[in-house]
C-alpha positions in Angstrom: 35.6 121.0 -204.8 35.0 119.7 -208.3 35.9 121.0 -211.7 35.1 120.1 -215.3 38.3 121.2 -216.9 39.1 118.8 -219.7 40.8 120.3 -222.7 38.6 122.1 -225.3 36.7 119.7 -227.6 36.2 120.0 -231.3 33.0 121.2 -232.9 29.8 119.1 -233.1 29.3 116.5 -235.8 28.0 117.7 -239.2 24.3 118.5 -238.9 24.2 118.5 -235.1 23.6 121.8 -233.3 26.9 123.1 -231.8 27.3 123.5 -228.1 27.1 127.2 -227.4 29.8 126.9 -224.7 32.2 125.6 -227.4 31.4 128.7 -229.4 32.2 130.8 -226.4 35.4 129.0 -225.6 36.7 129.3 -229.1 35.6 132.9 -229.2 37.6 133.9 -226.2 40.6 131.8 -227.2 40.7 133.8 -230.4 39.8 137.2 -229.0 41.6 137.1 -225.6 44.1 139.9 -226.4 41.6 142.0 -228.4 39.2 141.7 -225.5 41.6 142.7 -222.7 45.1 144.0 -222.7 47.6 143.0 -220.1 47.5 146.5 -218.4 43.7 147.1 -218.7 42.3 148.9 -215.6 38.6 148.7 -216.5 36.0 148.3 -213.8 38.0 150.4 -211.3 35.0 151.9 -209.5 33.3 148.5 -209.2 36.4 146.9 -207.8 37.0 149.8 -205.4 33.4 149.4 -204.1 33.9 145.6 -203.6 37.2 146.2 -201.8 35.4 148.4 -199.3 33.1 145.5 -198.6 35.7 142.8 -198.0 37.3 141.8 -194.7 41.1 141.6 -194.6 42.5 138.6 -196.4 39.2 137.6 -198.0 38.6 134.6 -200.2 37.1 135.7 -203.5 35.9 133.7 -206.4 36.1 135.3 -209.9 33.8 133.4 -212.3 34.6 134.2 -215.9 38.0 135.5 -214.7 39.3 136.0 -218.2 43.0 136.8 -218.3 42.9 137.8 -214.6 43.0 141.5 -215.5 41.7 143.7 -213.9 39.6 141.9 -211.2 41.9 139.1 -210.0 45.0 141.2 -210.2 43.5 144.1 -208.2 42.0 141.9 -205.5 45.2 139.8 -205.2 47.3 143.0 -205.0 45.1 144.1 -202.1 46.0 141.0 -200.2 43.0 138.8 -200.9 43.1 135.1 -201.9 41.5 134.9 -205.4 40.3 131.8 -207.2 39.5 132.3 -210.9 37.4 130.0 -213.2 37.2 130.5 -217.0 36.3 128.3 -220.0 39.0 129.6 -222.3 42.4 127.9 -222.3 44.1 131.0 -223.6 42.5 133.2 -221.0 43.6 130.9 -218.1 47.1 130.7 -219.4 47.4 134.4 -219.5 45.8 134.8 -216.0 48.3 132.4 -214.5 51.2 134.5 -216.0 49.7 137.9 -215.2 48.4 137.1 -211.7 50.8 134.5 -210.3 49.6 134.9 -206.7 46.0 133.8 -207.6 44.7 130.3 -208.4 43.1 129.7 -211.8 41.1 126.7 -213.2 40.2 126.1 -216.8 36.6 124.9 -216.2 33.0 125.2 -217.0 31.6 127.3 -214.2 28.2 125.6 -214.5 29.9 122.2 -213.7 32.2 123.6 -211.0 31.5 123.1 -207.3 33.0 124.3 -204.0 32.2 123.6 -200.4 29.5 125.7 -198.8 30.6 129.0 -197.3 34.0 129.0 -199.1 34.1 132.7 -200.2 33.6 136.2 -198.8 32.7 137.4 -202.3 31.9 136.1 -205.8 32.5 138.2 -208.8 30.7 137.3 -212.1 31.2 140.1 -214.7 29.7 139.4 -218.2 29.9 135.7 -217.6 26.3 134.5 -216.8 25.3 135.7 -220.3 27.5 133.1 -221.9 25.6 130.2 -220.3 22.4 128.6 -221.6 19.4 130.2 -219.8 18.5 127.0 -217.9 22.0 126.9 -216.3 22.1 130.5 -215.1 19.6 130.3 -212.1 21.2 127.0 -211.1 24.7 128.7 -211.0 23.3 131.6 -208.9 21.9 129.1 -206.4 25.4 127.6 -206.1 26.9 131.0 -205.7 24.6 131.7 -202.8 25.7 128.4 -201.1 29.4 129.2 -201.7 29.1 132.6 -200.1 29.7 133.0 -196.3 27.0 134.8 -194.3 27.4 138.5 -195.1 29.3 137.6 -198.3 28.9 139.7 -201.5 27.9 139.0 -205.1 29.0 141.4 -207.8 27.5 140.4 -211.2 26.9 142.0 -214.6 24.2 140.5 -216.8 22.2 141.6 -219.8 19.7 144.4 -219.4 17.2 143.2 -222.0 16.2 139.7 -223.3 18.2 138.5 -226.2 19.9 135.3 -227.5 22.3 135.5 -230.5 25.7 135.5 -232.0 28.2 137.9 -233.6 30.5 136.7 -236.3 34.1 138.0 -236.3 33.7 139.3 -232.8 36.2 142.1 -232.0 37.8 141.4 -235.4 39.4 138.2 -234.1 37.8 135.9 -236.7 35.7 133.9 -234.3 32.0 133.9 -233.4 30.7 134.8 -230.0 27.4 133.7 -228.4 25.2 135.2 -225.6 21.9 134.6 -224.0 20.1 136.7 -221.3 16.5 137.0 -220.2 16.6 140.6 -219.0 17.1 142.5 -215.7 13.7 141.6 -214.2 14.4 137.9 -214.5 17.9 138.2 -213.1 16.6 140.1 -210.1 14.1 137.3 -209.5 16.8 134.7 -209.9 19.1 136.4 -207.5 16.3 136.7 -204.8 15.2 133.1 -205.4 18.8 131.9 -204.8 18.5 133.3 -201.3 20.5 136.5 -201.8 19.4 140.0 -200.9 19.7 142.5 -203.7 21.5 145.7 -202.5 21.7 147.8 -205.7 21.7 147.9 -209.4 23.5 150.1 -212.0 22.8 150.3 -215.7 25.9 149.9 -217.8 25.4 151.3 -221.3 26.9 149.6 -224.3 26.1 150.4 -227.9 22.3 150.5 -228.5 21.6 148.6 -225.3 23.5 147.7 -222.2 23.9 145.6 -219.1 23.1 145.7 -215.4 25.5 145.6 -212.5 23.9 143.8 -209.6 25.1 143.9 -206.0 23.7 141.3 -203.6 24.6 139.8 -200.3 24.0 136.5 -198.5 21.9 137.2 -195.4 23.6 136.8 -192.0 26.4 138.4 -190.0 29.9 138.1 -191.3 32.0 135.9 -188.8 34.2 138.1 -186.6 
């Protein structure tokens, strides 16, 4: 497996466009605690549904794991082996403290690789939308390869097309950046990656919202 997990880099030279991933990294470093408290139990129905789909002692990859709460913590407590990847130094430090039985890497998910058929499930909640559009279908193709036959993808992405930023995100004093092409494109990308869509759920937020996608790699799960 490979990771790109060098320490965060400073901003771009004056006059050069800033790497959006650096904006995202700084944003989550600044807003980590505002975004997720140590005892947050969000996503409980989605996690429960995933737990019902997992074999005993499953291997699960949590892309954009944040501080490890609630996904990695819930899955680890249920006896599954969780690997988390996140771009934020602060988020990963918190995750290692909050979920000591899981493994966490400070890395760019788009530059991360694992052997084929490494995981029974991949969770990717609100993370694809922080990647440049060109990198998102490539990551979904990698996810399909990392999944074992019968393995599950649980992902949340933007419902409508939009690219933009928000200053002073969550009142933490930093800017955040997002980019998403819309649900129809995500559905096509998931299918093109070789995964079988199994369901969608609209997740409202403010004046818009997101879409929860459930998909599966074709094939029978090894017995």
